[in-house]
N, CA, C and O atoms as a GROMACS GRO file, in nm:
protein
  448
    1TRP      N    1  22.598   6.674   3.837
    1TRP     CA    2  22.605   6.691   3.980
    1TRP      C    3  22.489   6.616   4.041
    1TRP      O    4  22.376   6.630   3.994
    2SER      N    5  22.513   6.538   4.144
    2SER     CA    6  22.412   6.445   4.193
    2SER      C    7  22.300   6.512   4.270
    2SER      O    8  22.192   6.454   4.281
    3SER      N    9  22.320   6.631   4.323
    3SER     CA   10  22.214   6.694   4.403
    3SER      C   11  22.151   6.812   4.331
    3SER      O   12  22.119   6.913   4.394
    4ASP      N   13  22.131   6.801   4.199
    4ASP     CA   14  22.069   6.909   4.122
    4ASP      C   15  21.929   6.941   4.172
    4ASP      O   16  21.890   7.057   4.177
    5VAL      N   17  21.853   6.838   4.208
    5VAL     CA   18  21.717   6.860   4.253
    5VAL      C   19  21.716   6.941   4.382
    5VAL      O   20  21.641   7.037   4.395
    6CYS      N   21  21.801   6.902   4.478
    6CYS     CA   22  21.809   6.975   4.604
    6CYS      C   23  21.859   7.117   4.580
    6CYS      O   24  21.810   7.211   4.642
    7SER      N   25  21.956   7.132   4.492
    7SER     CA   26  22.012   7.263   4.463
    7SER      C   27  21.907   7.354   4.401
    7SER      O   28  21.897   7.470   4.438
    8SER      N   29  21.828   7.302   4.307
    8SER     CA   30  21.726   7.385   4.243
    8SER      C   31  21.616   7.420   4.342
    8SER      O   32  21.562   7.531   4.337
    9ASP      N   33  21.580   7.328   4.432
    9ASP     CA   34  21.481   7.358   4.534
    9ASP      C   35  21.531   7.468   4.627
    9ASP      O   36  21.456   7.558   4.665
   10LEU      N   37  21.658   7.461   4.664
   10LEU     CA   38  21.717   7.560   4.752
   10LEU      C   39  21.722   7.697   4.685
   10LEU      O   40  21.686   7.797   4.747
   11THR      N   41  21.766   7.701   4.560
   11THR     CA   42  21.772   7.830   4.491
   11THR      C   43  21.632   7.889   4.472
   11THR      O   44  21.615   8.010   4.481
   12ALA      N   45  21.533   7.805   4.446
   12ALA     CA   46  21.396   7.855   4.431
   12ALA      C   47  21.345   7.914   4.563
   12ALA      O   48  21.280   8.019   4.563
   13GLU      N   49  21.374   7.848   4.673
   13GLU     CA   50  21.331   7.898   4.804
   13GLU      C   51  21.404   8.028   4.839
   13GLU      O   52  21.343   8.122   4.888
   14LEU      N   53  21.534   8.032   4.814
   14LEU     CA   54  21.610   8.155   4.838
   14LEU      C   55  21.560   8.269   4.751
   14LEU      O   56  21.550   8.383   4.797
   15ALA      N   57  21.528   8.240   4.626
   15ALA     CA   58  21.475   8.343   4.536
   15ALA      C   59  21.343   8.397   4.588
   15ALA      O   60  21.319   8.517   4.582
   16ARG      N   61  21.258   8.310   4.639
   16ARG     CA   62  21.131   8.353   4.694
   16ARG      C   63  21.152   8.444   4.816
   16ARG      O   64  21.085   8.547   4.829
   17ILE      N   65  21.244   8.405   4.904
   17ILE     CA   66  21.272   8.485   5.023
   17ILE      C   67  21.332   8.620   4.984
   17ILE      O   68  21.295   8.724   5.039
   18MET      N   69  21.426   8.618   4.889
   18MET     CA   70  21.489   8.743   4.846
   18MET      C   71  21.386   8.837   4.785
   18MET      O   72  21.390   8.958   4.808
   19HIS      N   73  21.293   8.782   4.708
   19HIS     CA   74  21.189   8.865   4.646
   19HIS      C   75  21.096   8.924   4.753
   19HIS      O   76  21.053   9.038   4.740
   20SER      N   77  21.067   8.847   4.856
   20SER     CA   78  20.976   8.897   4.960
   20SER      C   79  21.040   9.010   5.041
   20SER      O   80  20.970   9.099   5.090
   21THR      N   81  21.174   9.008   5.055
   21THR     CA   82  21.241   9.115   5.129
   21THR      C   83  21.274   9.235   5.041
   21THR      O   84  21.283   9.347   5.090
   22ASN      N   85  21.292   9.211   4.910
   22ASN     CA   86  21.324   9.319   4.818
   22ASN      C   87  21.260   9.287   4.683
   22ASN      O   88  21.319   9.216   4.602
   23PRO      N   89  21.140   9.339   4.658
   23PRO     CA   90  21.068   9.305   4.535
   23PRO      C   91  21.117   9.380   4.411
   23PRO      O   92  21.045   9.390   4.312
   24GLU      N   93  21.239   9.432   4.417
   24GLU     CA   94  21.293   9.505   4.302
   24GLU      C   95  21.304   9.414   4.179
   24GLU      O   96  21.280   9.458   4.066
   25TYR      N   97  21.342   9.289   4.202
   25TYR     CA   98  21.351   9.191   4.093
   25TYR      C   99  21.239   9.090   4.108
   25TYR      O  100  21.183   9.074   4.217
   26ARG      N  101  21.207   9.024   4.000
   26ARG     CA  102  21.107   8.917   4.005
   26ARG      C  103  21.172   8.790   4.058
   26ARG      O  104  21.295   8.778   4.059
   27VAL      N  105  21.090   8.696   4.102
   27VAL     CA  106  21.140   8.571   4.161
   27VAL      C  107  21.228   8.496   4.062
   27VAL      O  108  21.333   8.445   4.099
   28TYR      N  109  21.185   8.489   3.936
   28TYR     CA  110  21.264   8.414   3.838
   28TYR      C  111  21.400   8.480   3.813
   28TYR      O  112  21.496   8.411   3.780
   29GLU      N  113  21.409   8.613   3.828
   29GLU     CA  114  21.538   8.680   3.811
   29GLU      C  115  21.632   8.645   3.926
   29GLU      O  116  21.751   8.620   3.904
   30TYR      N  117  21.580   8.644   4.049
   30TYR     CA  118  21.660   8.600   4.163
   30TYR      C  119  21.702   8.454   4.145
   30TYR      O  120  21.817   8.418   4.173
   31ASN      N  121  21.610   8.372   4.098
   31ASN     CA  122  21.640   8.230   4.076
   31ASN      C  123  21.751   8.215   3.974
   31ASN      O  124  21.842   8.134   3.993
   32ASP      N  125  21.746   8.291   3.864
   32ASP     CA  126  21.851   8.285   3.762
   32ASP      C  127  21.985   8.328   3.819
   32ASP      O  128  22.088   8.265   3.791
   33MET      N  129  21.986   8.436   3.899
   33MET     CA  130  22.111   8.484   3.958
   33MET      C  131  22.173   8.379   4.050
   33MET      O  132  22.293   8.354   4.046
   34LEU      N  133  22.089   8.318   4.133
   34LEU     CA  134  22.139   8.216   4.227
   34LEU      C  135  22.186   8.091   4.153
   34LEU      O  136  22.284   8.029   4.194
   35THR      N  137  22.118   8.054   4.047
   35THR     CA  138  22.158   7.937   3.968
   35THR      C  139  22.294   7.961   3.903
   35THR      O  140  22.380   7.873   3.906
   36VAL      N  141  22.313   8.079   3.846
   36VAL     CA  142  22.443   8.112   3.786
   36VAL      C  143  22.552   8.111   3.892
   36VAL      O  144  22.662   8.060   3.869
   37LEU      N  145  22.523   8.168   4.008
   37LEU     CA  146  22.621   8.172   4.116
   37LEU      C  147  22.662   8.032   4.161
   37LEU      O  148  22.780   8.002   4.172
   38THR      N  149  22.563   7.946   4.187
   38THR     CA  150  22.596   7.811   4.234
   38THR      C  151  22.668   7.730   4.127
   38THR      O  152  22.760   7.655   4.158
   39ASN      N  153  22.626   7.744   4.002
   39ASN     CA  154  22.694   7.672   3.894
   39ASN      C  155  22.838   7.719   3.879
   39ASN      O  156  22.928   7.637   3.853
   40THR      N  157  22.862   7.848   3.894
   40THR     CA  158  22.998   7.902   3.885
   40THR      C  159  23.083   7.852   4.001
   40THR      O  160  23.199   7.814   3.980
   41LEU      N  161  23.027   7.850   4.121
   41LEU     CA  162  23.101   7.800   4.237
   41LEU      C  163  23.139   7.653   4.219
   41LEU      O  164  23.253   7.614   4.246
   42VAL      N  165  23.045   7.574   4.173
   42VAL     CA  166  23.072   7.431   4.152
   42VAL      C  167  23.177   7.411   4.044
   42VAL      O  168  23.268   7.330   4.060
   43THR      N  169  23.166   7.484   3.933
   43THR     CA  170  23.262   7.471   3.824
   43THR      C  171  23.403   7.506   3.870
   43THR      O  172  23.498   7.433   3.841
   44LEU      N  173  23.417   7.616   3.942
   44LEU     CA  174  23.549   7.656   3.990
   44LEU      C  175  23.604   7.555   4.090
   44LEU      O  176  23.723   7.523   4.086
   45ALA      N  177  23.520   7.506   4.179
   45ALA     CA  178  23.566   7.409   4.279
   45ALA      C  179  23.607   7.278   4.213
   45ALA      O  180  23.707   7.218   4.254
   46VAL      N  181  23.533   7.234   4.114
   46VAL     CA  182  23.568   7.110   4.043
   46VAL      C  183  23.701   7.125   3.970
   46VAL      O  184  23.776   7.029   3.957
   47GLN      N  185  23.729   7.245   3.921
   47GLN     CA  186  23.856   7.271   3.853
   47GLN      C  187  23.972   7.282   3.950
   47GLN      O  188  24.087   7.296   3.908
   48GLY      N  189  23.944   7.275   4.080
   48GLY     CA  190  24.050   7.279   4.180
   48GLY      C  191  24.078   7.418   4.234
   48GLY      O  192  24.173   7.436   4.311
   49GLU      N  193  23.998   7.515   4.196
   49GLU     CA  194  24.018   7.651   4.246
   49GLU      C  195  23.964   7.663   4.389
   49GLU      O  196  23.868   7.594   4.426
   50VAL      N  197  24.025   7.748   4.468
   50VAL     CA  198  23.973   7.781   4.599
   50VAL      C  199  23.881   7.901   4.581
   50VAL      O  200  23.924   8.006   4.531
   51VAL      N  201  23.756   7.885   4.621
   51VAL     CA  202  23.656   7.991   4.603
   51VAL      C  203  23.628   8.052   4.740
   51VAL      O  204  23.575   7.987   4.829
   52GLN      N  205  23.665   8.180   4.754
   52GLN     CA  206  23.647   8.248   4.881
   52GLN      C  207  23.546   8.361   4.865
   52GLN      O  208  23.563   8.450   4.781
   53LEU      N  209  23.440   8.356   4.945
   53LEU     CA  210  23.340   8.461   4.948
   53LEU      C  211  23.358   8.538   5.078
   53LEU      O  212  23.337   8.483   5.187
   54ARG      N  213  23.395   8.662   5.067
   54ARG     CA  214  23.425   8.743   5.185
   54ARG      C  215  23.305   8.748   5.279
   54ARG      O  216  23.191   8.766   5.234
   55ASN      N  217  23.331   8.733   5.406
   55ASN     CA  218  23.230   8.732   5.513
   55ASN      C  219  23.130   8.618   5.502
   55ASN      O  220  23.025   8.621   5.567
   56PHE      N  221  23.161   8.518   5.420
   56PHE     CA  222  23.074   8.401   5.410
   56PHE      C  223  23.154   8.274   5.435
   56PHE      O  224  23.123   8.198   5.527
   57GLY      N  225  23.258   8.250   5.354
   57GLY     CA  226  23.338   8.131   5.374
   57GLY      C  227  23.417   8.093   5.250
   57GLY      O  228  23.418   8.165   5.150
   58THR      N  229  23.484   7.978   5.261
   58THR     CA  230  23.571   7.931   5.154
   58THR      C  231  23.532   7.789   5.115
   58THR      O  232  23.512   7.703   5.200
   59PHE      N  233  23.523   7.767   4.984
   59PHE     CA  234  23.501   7.633   4.929
   59PHE      C  235  23.633   7.586   4.870
   59PHE      O  236  23.698   7.659   4.795
   60TYR      N  237  23.672   7.463   4.904
   60TYR     CA  238  23.795   7.411   4.846
   60TYR      C  239  23.784   7.260   4.830
   60TYR      O  240  23.702   7.193   4.894
   61GLN      N  241  23.869   7.209   4.744
   61GLN     CA  242  23.869   7.068   4.710
   61GLN      C  243  23.975   6.996   4.792
   61GLN      O  244  24.084   7.049   4.814
   62TYR      N  245  23.945   6.875   4.837
   62TYR     CA  246  24.047   6.794   4.902
   62TYR      C  247  24.023   6.648   4.868
   62TYR      O  248  23.913   6.609   4.830
   63GLN      N  249  24.127   6.568   4.881
   63GLN     CA  250  24.117   6.427   4.847
   63GLN      C  251  24.128   6.343   4.973
   63GLN      O  252  24.217   6.363   5.056
   64THR      N  253  24.035   6.247   4.986
   64THR     CA  254  24.040   6.157   5.101
   64THR      C  255  24.150   6.053   5.080
   64THR      O  256  24.194   6.029   4.967
   65LYS      N  257  24.192   5.994   5.187
   65LYS     CA  258  24.300   5.896   5.179
   65LYS      C  259  24.250   5.764   5.119
   65LYS      O  260  24.136   5.726   5.140
   66PRO      N  261  24.337   5.696   5.044
   66PRO     CA  262  24.300   5.563   4.996
   66PRO      C  263  24.288   5.467   5.114
   66PRO      O  264  24.357   5.482   5.215
   67ARG      N  265  24.201   5.368   5.101
   67ARG     CA  266  24.183   5.273   5.210
   67ARG      C  267  24.136   5.139   5.156
   67ARG      O  268  24.096   5.127   5.040
   68VAL      N  269  24.140   5.040   5.242
   68VAL     CA  270  24.092   4.907   5.206
   68VAL      C  271  23.949   4.895   5.257
   68VAL      O  272  23.920   4.924   5.373
   69VAL      N  273  23.858   4.851   5.168
   69VAL     CA  274  23.718   4.835   5.204
   69VAL      C  275  23.677   4.690   5.184
   69VAL      O  276  23.738   4.617   5.106
   70PHE      N  277  23.573   4.649   5.255
   70PHE     CA  278  23.522   4.512   5.245
   70PHE      C  279  23.398   4.513   5.158
   70PHE      O  280  23.305   4.591   5.181
   71ASP      N  281  23.396   4.426   5.056
   71ASP     CA  282  23.281   4.411   4.968
   71ASP      C  283  23.194   4.297   5.022
   71ASP      O  284  23.234   4.181   5.011
   72PRO      N  285  23.077   4.325   5.080
   72PRO     CA  286  22.996   4.220   5.141
   72PRO      C  287  22.933   4.126   5.039
   72PRO      O  288  22.895   4.014   5.074
   73ILE      N  289  22.923   4.167   4.914
   73ILE     CA  290  22.864   4.080   4.812
   73ILE      C  291  22.965   3.974   4.770
   73ILE      O  292  22.933   3.856   4.763
   74LEU      N  293  23.089   4.018   4.740
   74LEU     CA  294  23.192   3.923   4.697
   74LEU      C  295  23.273   3.867   4.813
   74LEU      O  296  23.355   3.777   4.795
   75LEU      N  297  23.249   3.920   4.934
   75LEU     CA  298  23.322   3.878   5.054
   75LEU      C  299  23.473   3.891   5.036
   75LEU      O  300  23.549   3.802   5.075
   76THR      N  301  23.515   4.001   4.976
   76THR     CA  302  23.658   4.026   4.954
   76THR      C  303  23.692   4.167   4.999
   76THR      O  304  23.605   4.252   5.016
   77HIS      N  305  23.819   4.188   5.018
   77HIS     CA  306  23.870   4.322   5.049
   77HIS      C  307  23.920   4.385   4.920
   77HIS      O  308  23.982   4.319   4.837
   78LYS      N  309  23.892   4.514   4.904
   78LYS     CA  310  23.934   4.586   4.785
   78LYS      C  311  24.006   4.713   4.825
   78LYS      O  312  23.979   4.771   4.930
   79GLN      N  313  24.096   4.755   4.740
   79GLN     CA  314  24.164   4.883   4.760
   79GLN      C  315  24.074   4.992   4.700
   79GLN      O  316  24.036   4.984   4.583
   80HIS      N  317  24.041   5.091   4.779
   80HIS     CA  318  23.957   5.201   4.734
   80HIS      C  319  24.043   5.327   4.727
   80HIS      O  320  24.100   5.370   4.827
   81ASP      N  321  24.051   5.385   4.607
   81ASP     CA  322  24.125   5.511   4.593
   81ASP      C  323  24.048   5.620   4.666
   81ASP      O  324  23.927   5.610   4.685
   82GLY      N  325  24.118   5.723   4.705
   82GLY     CA  326  24.052   5.833   4.774
   82GLY      C  327  23.956   5.907   4.682
   82GLY      O  328  23.972   5.906   4.560
   83ASN      N  329  23.858   5.969   4.741
   83ASN     CA  330  23.761   6.049   4.666
   83ASN      C  331  23.802   6.196   4.670
   83ASN      O  332  23.869   6.241   4.763
   84ILE      N  333  23.761   6.268   4.569
   84ILE     CA  334  23.778   6.413   4.570
   84ILE      C  335  23.651   6.472   4.626
   84ILE      O  336  23.542   6.448   4.574
   85MET      N  337  23.664   6.550   4.732
   85MET     CA  338  23.550   6.605   4.803
   85MET      C  339  23.556   6.758   4.799
   85MET      O  340  23.663   6.816   4.783
   86LEU      N  341  23.441   6.820   4.815
   86LEU     CA  342  23.433   6.965   4.826
   86LEU      C  343  23.406   6.998   4.972
   86LEU      O  344  23.313   6.945   5.033
   87LYS      N  345  23.487   7.085   5.028
   87LYS     CA  346  23.474   7.120   5.168
   87LYS      C  347  23.445   7.269   5.180
   87LYS      O  348  23.489   7.349   5.098
   88PHE      N  349  23.370   7.305   5.284
   88PHE     CA  350  23.334   7.445   5.309
   88PHE      C  351  23.382   7.483   5.448
   88PHE      O  352  23.355   7.414   5.546
   89LYS      N  353  23.454   7.594   5.454
   89LYS     CA  354  23.497   7.647   5.583
   89LYS      C  355  23.430   7.783   5.600
   89LYS      O  356  23.464   7.878   5.529
   90PRO      N  357  23.334   7.794   5.694
   90PRO     CA  358  23.264   7.921   5.711
   90PRO      C  359  23.355   8.029   5.768
   90PRO      O  360  23.446   8.001   5.846
   91ALA      N  361  23.328   8.152   5.727
   91ALA     CA  362  23.404   8.266   5.780
   91ALA      C  363  23.362   8.292   5.924
   91ALA      O  364  23.254   8.251   5.967
   92ARG      N  365  23.447   8.358   5.997
   92ARG     CA  366  23.421   8.386   6.137
   92ARG      C  367  23.294   8.470   6.154
   92ARG      O  368  23.217   8.449   6.248
   93THR      N  369  23.272   8.565   6.064
   93THR     CA  370  23.155   8.652   6.076
   93THR      C  371  23.025   8.573   6.063
   93THR      O  372  22.929   8.599   6.136
   94ILE      N  373  23.020   8.478   5.972
   94ILE     CA  374  22.898   8.399   5.955
   94ILE      C  375  22.880   8.304   6.073
   94ILE      O  376  22.767   8.278   6.115
   95GLN      N  377  22.989   8.252   6.127
   95GLN     CA  378  22.979   8.166   6.246
   95GLN      C  379  22.922   8.245   6.363
   95GLN      O  380  22.837   8.195   6.436
   96ASP      N  381  22.968   8.368   6.380
   96ASP     CA  382  22.919   8.452   6.490
   96ASP      C  383  22.771   8.484   6.472
   96ASP      O  384  22.695   8.486   6.569
   97ARG      N  385  22.729   8.511   6.348
   97ARG     CA  386  22.588   8.540   6.323
   97ARG      C  387  22.500   8.419   6.353
   97ARG      O  388  22.393   8.433   6.412
   98ILE      N  389  22.545   8.302   6.311
   98ILE     CA  390  22.468   8.179   6.336
   98ILE      C  391  22.458   8.153   6.486
   98ILE      O  392  22.352   8.117   6.536
   99LYS      N  393  22.569   8.170   6.558
   99LYS     CA  394  22.568   8.150   6.704
   99LYS      C  395  22.471   8.247   6.771
   99LYS      O  396  22.400   8.208   6.863
  100ALA      N  397  22.468   8.372   6.725
  100ALA     CA  398  22.376   8.470   6.783
  100ALA      C  399  22.232   8.431   6.758
  100ALA      O  400  22.148   8.445   6.847
  101ILE      N  401  22.200   8.383   6.637
  101ILE     CA  402  22.063   8.340   6.606
  101ILE      C  403  22.023   8.221   6.690
  101ILE      O  404  21.912   8.216   6.743
  102VAL      N  405  22.113   8.125   6.704
  102VAL     CA  406  22.084   8.005   6.784
  102VAL      C  407  22.063   8.044   6.931
  102VAL      O  408  21.971   7.995   6.996
  103GLN      N  409  22.147   8.131   6.982
  103GLN     CA  410  22.135   8.176   7.121
  103GLN      C  411  22.003   8.250   7.142
  103GLN      O  412  21.937   8.231   7.245
  104GLN      N  413  21.964   8.333   7.046
  104GLN     CA  414  21.839   8.406   7.056
  104GLN      C  415  21.720   8.310   7.057
  104GLN      O  416  21.625   8.329   7.134
  105GLU      N  417  21.724   8.207   6.972
  105GLU     CA  418  21.615   8.108   6.969
  105GLU      C  419  21.609   8.028   7.097
  105GLU      O  420  21.501   7.996   7.147
  106ARG      N  421  21.725   7.995   7.153
  106ARG     CA  422  21.727   7.922   7.281
  106ARG      C  423  21.669   8.008   7.392
  106ARG      O  424  21.596   7.957   7.477
  107ASN      N  425  21.700   8.136   7.393
  107ASN     CA  426  21.645   8.226   7.494
  107ASN      C  427  21.494   8.237   7.483
  107ASN      O  428  21.424   8.242   7.584
  108GLN      N  429  21.443   8.242   7.359
  108GLN     CA  430  21.299   8.248   7.338
  108GLN      C  431  21.231   8.119   7.383
  108GLN      O  432  21.123   8.122   7.441
  109ASP      N  433  21.297   8.004   7.356
  109ASP     CA  434  21.241   7.876   7.398
  109ASP      C  435  21.240   7.863   7.551
  109ASP      O  436  21.148   7.806   7.609
  110ALA      N  437  21.343   7.918   7.615
  110ALA     CA  438  21.350   7.912   7.762
  110ALA      C  439  21.241   7.997   7.826
  110ALA      O  440  21.190   7.962   7.933
  111LYS      N  441  21.206   8.107   7.762
  111LYS     CA  442  21.101   8.196   7.816
  111LYS      C  443  20.964   8.135   7.798
  111LYS      O  444  20.873   8.163   7.876
  112ALA      N  445  20.947   8.052   7.695
  112ALA     CA  446  20.814   7.995   7.665
  112ALA      C  447  20.775   7.883   7.758
  112ALA      O  448  20.667   7.827   7.744
   0.00000   0.00000   0.00000
């Protein structure tokens, strides 16, 4: 997976935040849980499964359309097959929470 470094940085930061809010587990235990979760999500999505997390969203695979692209090095046109992409559709509840947070931050900025 091409973004392993970003993924590991994100899981480490999430593990740190989770530990600060609930020190029941150690940071490395949270990190291990998040790593297993993300690896499982990626594996299922790559296999073509639709992964739905209730009140969070859905991950699913889709294929882009084939198209003709221009190669600037060879100065030729080439047929490019579509790519398989992973798409995320957030659940309505998470969208509403994000909108509320953004609205709250805007209100605080307006008061300042």
